[in-house]
Structure formats: structure tokens, C-alpha cells
C-alpha positions as CSV (number, residue, x, y, z in Angstrom):
1,X,35.7,75.2,150.2
2,X,36.0,75.3,146.4
3,X,37.3,72.5,144.2
4,X,39.3,72.2,141.0
5,X,39.6,69.4,138.5
6,X,43.1,67.7,138.6
7,X,44.5,64.9,136.6
8,X,47.0,62.3,137.9
9,X,49.9,61.0,135.7
10,X,53.1,59.1,136.4
11,X,56.4,58.5,134.5
12,X,58.0,55.4,135.8
13,X,56.1,55.8,139.1
14,X,57.3,59.4,139.5
15,X,53.7,60.8,140.0
16,X,52.2,64.2,139.5
17,X,49.0,66.1,139.8
18,X,48.3,68.2,136.7
19,X,46.3,71.4,136.5
20,X,46.0,74.1,133.9
21,X,47.9,77.3,134.9
22,X,44.7,79.3,135.2
23,X,43.1,76.9,137.7
24,X,41.8,79.0,140.6
25,X,44.4,78.0,143.1
26,X,45.6,81.1,144.9
27,X,48.1,79.3,147.1
28,X,49.9,76.8,145.0
29,X,52.3,75.8,147.8
30,X,49.5,75.0,150.2
31,X,47.7,73.0,147.5
32,X,50.9,70.9,146.8
33,X,51.5,70.3,150.5
34,X,48.0,69.1,151.1
35,X,47.5,66.9,148.1
36,X,51.0,65.5,147.7
37,X,51.2,64.2,151.2
38,X,52.0,60.5,151.1
39,X,49.7,59.7,154.0
40,X,46.7,61.9,153.6
41,X,47.0,63.3,150.0
42,X,45.1,62.4,146.8
43,X,44.1,58.8,146.5
44,X,44.9,56.4,143.7
45,X,47.4,53.6,143.1
46,X,49.7,55.5,145.5
47,X,48.5,58.1,148.0
48,X,49.9,61.6,147.4
49,X,52.3,62.7,144.7
50,X,55.8,63.9,144.0
51,X,54.5,67.3,142.9
52,X,51.9,69.4,141.1
53,X,52.4,70.5,137.5
54,X,50.7,73.8,136.6
55,X,50.7,73.9,132.8
56,X,50.1,76.9,130.5
57,X,49.4,75.6,126.9
58,X,49.9,77.7,123.7
59,X,48.3,75.5,121.1
60,X,48.7,78.1,118.4
61,X,52.5,77.9,118.4
62,X,54.4,75.6,116.1
63,X,55.4,73.3,117.7
64,X,52.9,73.8,120.5
65,X,54.4,75.2,123.7
66,X,53.7,74.6,127.3
67,X,55.0,76.6,130.3
68,X,55.7,74.0,133.0
69,X,55.8,75.0,136.7
70,X,56.4,72.2,139.1
71,X,55.5,72.9,142.7
72,X,57.0,70.3,145.0
73,X,55.5,68.7,148.1
74,X,57.3,71.2,150.4
75,X,55.9,74.2,148.4
76,X,59.1,75.0,146.5
77,X,59.4,75.3,142.7
78,X,61.8,73.0,140.9
79,X,63.7,74.4,138.0
80,X,63.5,71.2,135.9
81,X,62.0,67.7,136.2
82,X,62.6,65.1,133.5
83,X,59.7,62.8,134.3
84,X,57.5,65.9,134.8
85,X,58.5,67.1,131.4
86,X,57.5,63.8,129.8
87,X,54.1,64.0,131.6
88,X,53.7,67.6,130.3
89,X,54.4,66.5,126.8
90,X,51.7,63.7,127.0
91,X,49.2,66.1,128.6
92,X,49.8,68.6,125.7
93,X,49.5,65.8,123.1
94,X,46.2,64.6,124.6
95,X,44.9,68.2,124.4
96,X,46.1,69.1,120.9
97,X,47.0,65.9,119.0
98,X,50.6,67.2,118.6
99,X,53.5,64.9,118.9
100,X,56.2,67.6,119.2
101,X,56.1,69.9,122.2
102,X,58.4,72.7,123.4
103,X,58.3,72.9,127.2
104,X,59.3,76.1,128.9
105,X,60.9,75.6,132.3
106,X,63.0,77.8,134.6
107,X,66.0,75.8,133.4
108,X,65.3,76.7,129.7
109,X,63.2,75.3,126.8
110,X,63.1,71.6,126.4
111,X,62.0,69.9,123.2
112,X,59.9,66.7,123.6
113,X,58.6,64.1,121.1
114,X,55.7,61.8,122.0
115,X,55.9,58.3,120.4
116,X,54.0,55.1,121.0
117,X,57.1,53.6,122.7
118,X,57.6,56.5,125.1
119,X,58.5,60.2,125.3
120,X,61.9,61.6,124.5
121,X,62.9,64.9,126.1
122,X,66.0,67.0,125.4
123,X,67.5,67.6,128.8
124,X,70.1,70.3,128.0
125,X,73.8,70.0,128.6
126,X,74.9,68.5,131.9
127,X,77.4,70.9,133.6
128,X,80.0,70.3,136.3
129,X,80.8,74.0,136.5
130,X,80.7,75.1,140.1
131,X,78.7,78.2,139.2
132,X,76.1,76.1,137.4
133,X,75.7,73.4,140.1
134,X,76.0,75.7,142.1
135,X,78.8,75.2,144.7
136,X,79.8,77.7,147.3
137,X,82.0,80.4,145.7
138,X,85.1,79.5,147.7
139,X,85.1,75.9,146.4
140,X,86.6,77.0,143.1
141,X,86.8,73.8,141.2
142,X,84.5,71.1,140.0
143,X,83.4,68.7,142.7
144,X,84.4,65.3,141.3
145,X,84.6,62.2,143.5
146,X,85.0,64.2,146.7
147,X,83.8,63.2,150.1
148,X,80.8,65.2,151.3
149,X,79.4,64.3,154.7
150,X,81.0,60.8,154.4
151,X,79.7,60.0,150.8
152,X,82.0,60.2,147.8
153,X,80.0,62.3,145.2
154,X,80.3,64.1,141.9
155,X,78.3,67.3,141.6
156,X,76.5,67.9,138.3
157,X,73.7,70.2,137.1
158,X,71.1,68.6,134.9
159,X,68.6,71.4,135.3
160,X,68.8,70.9,139.0
161,X,71.8,70.0,141.1
162,X,72.7,66.4,141.8
163,X,75.3,64.8,144.0
164,X,76.0,61.4,142.4
165,X,77.6,58.6,144.3
166,X,78.7,55.3,142.6
167,X,78.3,52.4,144.9
168,X,78.5,48.6,144.6
169,X,74.8,48.1,145.2
170,X,72.3,50.9,145.7
171,X,70.2,48.6,147.9
172,X,73.0,48.3,150.5
173,X,72.9,52.1,151.3
174,X,70.6,53.5,153.9
175,X,69.6,56.3,151.7
176,X,67.0,58.0,154.1
177,X,69.8,58.5,156.6
178,X,72.8,59.0,154.4
179,X,71.2,61.5,152.0
180,X,70.0,64.4,154.2
181,X,73.4,65.5,155.4
182,X,74.7,65.6,151.8
183,X,71.5,67.3,150.5
184,X,72.0,70.1,153.1
185,X,75.8,70.2,153.0
186,X,77.4,73.7,153.1
187,X,79.1,73.1,149.7
188,X,75.6,73.2,148.1
189,X,74.2,76.6,148.9
190,X,70.9,75.8,147.1
191,X,70.9,72.1,148.3
192,X,71.3,69.1,146.1
193,X,69.5,65.9,145.1
194,X,71.4,62.9,146.2
195,X,71.6,60.1,143.6
196,X,73.1,56.7,144.0
197,X,74.1,54.5,141.1
198,X,75.5,51.0,140.7
199,X,76.7,49.4,137.4
200,X,74.9,46.3,136.3
201,X,75.6,43.7,133.7
202,X,73.8,44.3,130.4
203,X,73.0,40.9,129.1
204,X,71.1,40.0,125.9
205,X,67.8,39.8,127.6
206,X,68.2,43.3,129.0
207,X,68.7,44.7,125.5
208,X,65.3,43.6,124.3
209,X,63.0,46.5,123.5
210,X,65.9,49.0,123.5
211,X,68.4,48.0,120.8
212,X,71.8,49.5,120.9
213,X,72.0,50.0,124.7
214,X,75.6,50.1,125.7
215,X,75.5,50.1,129.5
216,X,73.2,49.9,132.5
217,X,72.9,51.3,136.0
218,X,70.5,51.0,138.9
219,X,69.4,54.2,140.5
220,X,68.0,55.6,143.8
221,X,67.5,59.3,144.4
222,X,66.6,61.4,147.4
223,X,65.0,64.5,146.0
224,X,65.3,68.0,147.2
225,X,61.8,69.5,147.6
226,X,60.2,66.1,148.1
227,X,62.6,65.5,151.0
228,X,62.6,61.8,150.5
229,X,63.3,59.0,148.0
230,X,61.2,59.0,144.8
231,X,60.5,56.0,142.6
232,X,62.2,57.7,139.7
233,X,64.1,60.9,138.9
234,X,64.8,61.8,135.3
235,X,67.3,64.5,136.0
236,X,69.1,62.1,138.3
237,X,69.2,59.4,135.6
238,X,70.9,61.9,133.3
239,X,73.2,63.0,136.1
240,X,74.3,59.3,136.5
241,X,75.4,58.9,132.9
242,X,77.0,62.3,132.8
243,X,79.0,61.6,136.0
244,X,79.9,58.1,134.8
245,X,81.5,59.7,131.7
246,X,83.2,62.4,133.7
247,X,84.8,60.0,136.1
248,X,85.9,57.5,133.4
249,X,83.3,54.8,134.2
250,X,81.7,55.1,130.8
251,X,83.3,55.9,127.4
252,X,80.3,55.7,125.1
253,X,77.8,58.2,123.6
254,X,75.3,55.4,123.0
255,X,72.1,54.8,124.9
256,X,72.4,53.8,128.5
257,X,69.6,52.1,130.5
258,X,69.1,53.6,134.0
259,X,66.7,51.7,136.3
260,X,65.2,53.5,139.3
261,X,62.7,51.5,141.4
262,X,59.8,52.7,139.2
263,X,61.0,51.3,135.9
264,X,63.5,51.7,133.1
265,X,64.7,55.0,131.4
266,X,67.0,55.3,128.4
267,X,69.6,58.1,128.6
268,X,71.9,59.5,125.9
269,X,74.6,62.0,126.9
270,X,76.5,63.1,123.7
271,X,79.7,65.1,124.0
272,X,78.5,68.1,121.9
273,X,74.7,67.8,121.9
274,X,71.9,68.0,124.5
275,X,71.3,64.9,126.6
276,X,68.1,63.0,126.1
277,X,65.7,61.1,128.4
278,X,63.3,58.5,127.1
279,X,60.7,56.7,129.1
280,X,57.0,55.9,129.5
281,X,54.1,58.0,130.8
282,X,50.8,56.7,132.1
283,X,47.5,58.6,132.7
284,X,45.9,57.5,136.0
285,X,42.7,59.4,136.7
286,X,40.8,62.7,137.0
287,X,39.4,64.0,140.3
288,X,37.9,67.0,142.0
289,X,40.3,68.3,144.7
290,X,39.6,70.8,147.4
291,X,41.5,74.1,147.2
292,X,43.0,75.1,150.5
293,X,42.0,78.6,151.6
294,X,44.7,81.2,151.2
């Protein structure tokens, strides 16, 4: 069996294997299923991964450009991934020395800036339009604070669909049992990520290292394609802030801290400009991985 060299990165513990797009992997879905498995997959700080990034770098472009294809553990391709985009930007920066990167994704181009304090990615404009999410055609209107399979959610597209539920405490919800019926609900013909959010008090200590933060939320997300909870979800963090504004829970355009289990992210959702996601990225290791036969 042949092998390929893969690198492992994570952004707030949302972890990915990274390969160049021309790596000799004939069956990308099979490769992802084998090496992302949380019990038997690639070893490291955590066994397995949340997906495999196949990256095609154009270092001659100004700014440099990378085509990002994220193959998820179930073999499907995700249109967009915020933490994966940050990893992609760091991978390109390591290869070229560039600090500005344009990332081509199925959801559109995303501009990223790599800085010492983290990576900022433009995340596009969150949309509640039922065609964008998408919702079933006969739903007609935006899905805002409606009950879906027993959970009150707001549907928003942030490159991928999210059903956002605001709860008193994210830890009080049995997410592995509550999320799957919502993720597969008939109203979401392409499925949806299920994201929980709870508002937390933003005291002076919490503002250290991120001046100007105006609010804070805790986050948990059950991801479509992973089919389980992840330690962080960048599109979900953006969805929380967008949904909080849409439902009147938030009336600021300033930076908002969103804290999934894997760490802190800073989100800005302006009224008339693209949302942004800022957070750290860490390189873990390089390894030779077997390529499953097609």
C-alpha cells in the first residue's frame, strides 16, 4: 500500500489533516474515513481528525491563492469551514511567507490575514434567506426562533447551514441526542449543523487580550459531515452572532467573543460588510499515512 505525507493542524482544537491537492489520493472520501476516525485514525494529541484539507496553492498570484477542498469524516465535501480556512491560510503562509491569502471555497472566495496574534478570515455575509440556508421550498419565510424537532432554532447560512438555539447553559443540553433529529429535519433538505449558544457575562478579566469585545457566548456544535460534536466550529461561531443580532439579543457591530470547548474565537458581524472570524492556529506534526486502495 502506498503512502503520502500529511500534516496535522488545529484551530481551537478543530483539527485537520492537510495534503497538497496533487497528492496521489485517488479516493479522497475513503482516505478521510480511514484517517479521521476518532478511534482508529491518525495519532497525535487526539486520534483522528475533523476532516482532510486538500489544498492547491498558486504562489504566483497577488495575493497568493489557495483552493481549499474539505473532505469530511463521512466522505462528503463541506462548502465552507472557518477554522479550516484559518489553517489553510497558515499553511500557505508557511509555504510562501505571505501574510495575505485568498482562499477559494465552494461558498466563494475568502480573504485571510495571518498575524502573530491569530488569523482573521472574511466569512461572507450571513444569510437568513430560505433559498440560501436552504429550507424546503414550501417553507416560504425565514426560520427564526421556530421549533424544529423540539428545539427552538434560527436558521442561518454562514457558508454552510446552521440551526442556532439559544439556551441558558450549553452544558445542560444533551447535544448528541438532541441534535440528530434537527440535523436531519425535513425543513433542511441538505441537512444543517446544530449550534447551541448561551450568553455569558463579559467581565474585565475576559476582555484581556481582546480589547473592545462587547459581548460573549459559549458554543457547542454538532457538525453535519462529522456527525458528532466538534471542539470548535468557526461557521457556527459566526452563525451565533448573526442569529443573536437577528433575534434582538445583540445590538452591536463590535467584536464578540465566542467560546467553543476548544478555545476562544472573536467574531465581528457588521450590518453592511462581510463577517470576520479571528482565532489561533497550531501546527502539530507531519506523518506518512497509508492511502486506501480505490
